[in-house]
C-alpha positions, 0 to 999 in steps of 0.5 A: 685457383686458390681461396681467398682470391683478391686481384690474383694475390693468392695465385701470384703467391702460389706461382712464387712458391712454385718458382722457389720449389723449382729452383731451390732445394734448400728452402722453408716456406712459411705461410702465416695466418692473420697477423695480430696486433700486440705481443703474444702471451706465450710466444711461439710455444703456443703456435699451431703449425700445419702442413697442407691448406688448413684453417687456423687462427691468427698469430702475433708478429713475435710468434711469426718471428719465432717460427722464421727463426726456428725454420732457419735453425731447424735444418729442415729443407724443402718444406712449406709450413702453415702457422 
């Protein structure tokens, strides 16, 4: 049972992530925090990245796009990142 439980949404997300992990080795799962309106001031450079269940602030959509792009080109595989 995960925190933030609403109609099983968080549990469904975890099941989906676990399915990806069991089927693929070349993956990066990005768990964004709250998506904020508007553009960021500093772009992806000011984003806090964590691993493990942590509590952080929100991020803008352009910051999330930068994180996803960075994950795609980083060469990292088999990781989950919380932003």
